[in-house]
C-alpha positions as CSV (number, residue, x, y, z in Angstrom):
1,M,0.0,0.0,0.0
2,G,1.3,3.4,-0.9
3,E,0.9,6.6,1.0
4,L,-2.5,8.3,1.0
5,T,-1.5,11.8,0.3
6,D,-4.1,13.0,-2.2
7,G,-7.2,11.7,-0.4
8,S,-8.3,9.8,-3.5
9,R,-8.7,6.5,-1.8
10,S,-11.6,5.8,0.5
11,L,-11.3,4.1,3.9
12,L,-13.3,1.3,2.5
13,E,-10.8,0.7,-0.3
14,V,-7.9,0.9,2.2
15,G,-9.6,-1.5,4.6
16,R,-10.4,-4.0,1.9
17,E,-6.8,-3.9,0.6
18,L,-5.3,-4.2,4.0
19,A,-7.6,-7.2,4.8
20,Q,-6.5,-8.9,1.6
21,K,-2.8,-8.2,1.8
22,T,-2.6,-9.3,5.5
23,N,-5.2,-12.1,5.3
24,A,-6.8,-10.6,8.4
25,V,-10.1,-9.2,9.4
26,V,-9.7,-5.4,9.6
27,V,-11.9,-3.0,11.6
28,V,-12.0,0.5,10.2
29,K,-13.5,2.6,13.0
30,G,-15.5,5.7,12.2
31,A,-19.0,7.1,12.3
32,T,-20.0,3.9,10.5
33,S,-17.4,1.3,11.4
34,M,-16.5,-1.2,8.7
35,I,-15.4,-4.8,9.1
36,C,-13.3,-5.8,6.1
37,E,-12.5,-9.5,5.5
38,P,-9.9,-11.0,3.2
39,S,-12.7,-12.3,1.0
40,R,-13.5,-8.6,0.3
41,R,-16.8,-9.0,2.3
42,V,-17.5,-5.8,4.1
43,R,-20.0,-5.3,6.9
44,M,-21.2,-1.9,8.1
45,N,-21.9,-1.4,11.8
46,L,-24.8,0.9,12.7
47,S,-24.4,0.9,16.5
48,G,-22.4,3.4,18.4
49,N,-22.2,7.2,18.7
50,S,-19.8,10.1,18.5
51,G,-19.2,10.0,22.2
52,M,-17.3,6.8,21.7
53,G,-14.4,8.7,20.1
54,T,-12.7,8.8,23.5
55,A,-9.4,7.5,24.9
56,G,-9.6,3.8,25.7
57,S,-12.7,3.0,23.6
58,G,-10.6,1.0,21.2
59,D,-9.1,-0.9,24.1
60,V,-12.5,-2.0,25.1
61,L,-13.2,-3.2,21.6
62,S,-9.8,-5.0,21.5
63,G,-11.0,-7.0,24.6
64,L,-14.4,-7.8,23.1
65,I,-13.0,-9.2,19.9
66,P,-11.2,-12.2,21.5
67,A,-14.2,-12.7,23.9
68,M,-16.5,-13.0,20.9
69,Y,-14.1,-15.2,19.1
70,A,-14.0,-17.5,22.1
71,A,-17.8,-17.6,22.1
72,Y,-17.8,-18.7,18.4
73,G,-15.6,-21.7,19.3
74,H,-12.4,-20.6,17.6
75,E,-13.8,-21.5,14.1
76,V,-11.5,-19.6,11.7
77,D,-14.2,-19.3,9.1
78,R,-16.4,-17.5,11.7
79,L,-13.7,-14.9,12.7
80,G,-15.5,-12.3,10.6
81,D,-18.7,-13.0,12.5
82,A,-17.0,-12.8,15.8
83,V,-15.4,-9.4,14.9
84,A,-18.7,-8.1,13.6
85,A,-20.5,-9.2,16.8
86,A,-17.8,-7.5,18.9
87,V,-18.0,-4.3,17.0
88,F,-21.8,-4.3,17.3
89,V,-21.8,-5.1,21.0
90,H,-19.2,-2.4,21.5
91,G,-21.4,0.2,19.8
92,V,-24.5,-0.9,21.8
93,A,-22.5,-0.5,25.0
94,G,-21.5,3.0,23.9
95,D,-25.1,3.8,23.1
96,I,-26.2,2.5,26.5
97,A,-23.5,4.5,28.2
98,A,-24.8,7.6,26.4
99,I,-28.3,6.9,27.5
100,N,-27.2,6.5,31.1
101,L,-25.3,9.8,30.9
102,G,-28.2,11.7,29.2
103,G,-26.1,12.3,26.1
104,E,-23.0,11.4,24.1
105,D,-20.8,14.1,25.6
106,G,-18.5,12.8,28.4
107,V,-18.8,9.1,27.6
108,T,-15.6,7.4,28.8
109,A,-14.1,4.0,28.1
110,S,-15.0,2.9,31.6
111,D,-18.7,3.9,30.9
112,I,-18.6,1.7,27.7
113,M,-17.0,-1.2,29.5
114,D,-19.5,-1.0,32.4
115,A,-22.3,-1.2,29.8
116,V,-21.0,-4.3,28.0
117,P,-23.1,-6.8,30.1
118,E,-26.2,-4.8,29.4
119,A,-25.3,-4.6,25.7
120,V,-24.8,-8.4,25.6
121,S,-28.2,-8.9,27.3
122,Y,-29.8,-6.6,24.7
123,V,-28.1,-8.4,21.8
124,R,-29.2,-11.8,23.2
125,G,-32.8,-10.5,23.3
126,E,-33.3,-11.2,27.0
127,S,-36.8,-10.3,27.9
128,A,-35.9,-8.7,31.2
129,F,-34.0,-6.1,29.3
130,G,-36.7,-3.5,28.6
131,K,-35.0,-0.5,30.1
132,Y,-33.3,0.6,26.8
133,S,-35.2,-1.4,24.3
134,S,-37.4,1.3,22.8
135,E,-34.5,3.8,22.4
136,L,-32.1,1.3,21.0
137,E,-34.7,-0.2,18.6
138,S,-35.3,3.3,17.2
139,R,-31.5,3.7,16.6
140,Y,-31.0,0.3,14.9
141,S,-34.3,-0.1,12.9
142,V,-33.7,-1.2,9.4
143,R,-34.7,1.3,6.8
144,N,-35.2,0.5,3.1
145,L,-33.1,2.7,0.9
């Protein structure tokens, strides 16, 4: 990969190329994070918010990835699924942290980490998890484009 000096290449292109060249699953974090696989498959993550752009947030995600990978049984062909699940749970935890704080400003990595168990409960669809359901559902509803 050459230098990106002219801004002509998108982060999507760079993520795909890096995934192919390194034979790795690459997460390109941003307003819409992308999970790029060596097969050129790309998944777009809709969870999360601008308050997650804080020191240590990526460290929380770095811990979630191997946790999700372990949950998928170490199946190499499922690595992309595990990474996508980790990115989604991370974003949901960030959204829950923002709800708890009354807004996205001031969210810390500790807030995100503390919300991970609630995020996992939400993703699993546990019925006792009604506290955030309506607000999260409105954030993640699928819209036909």
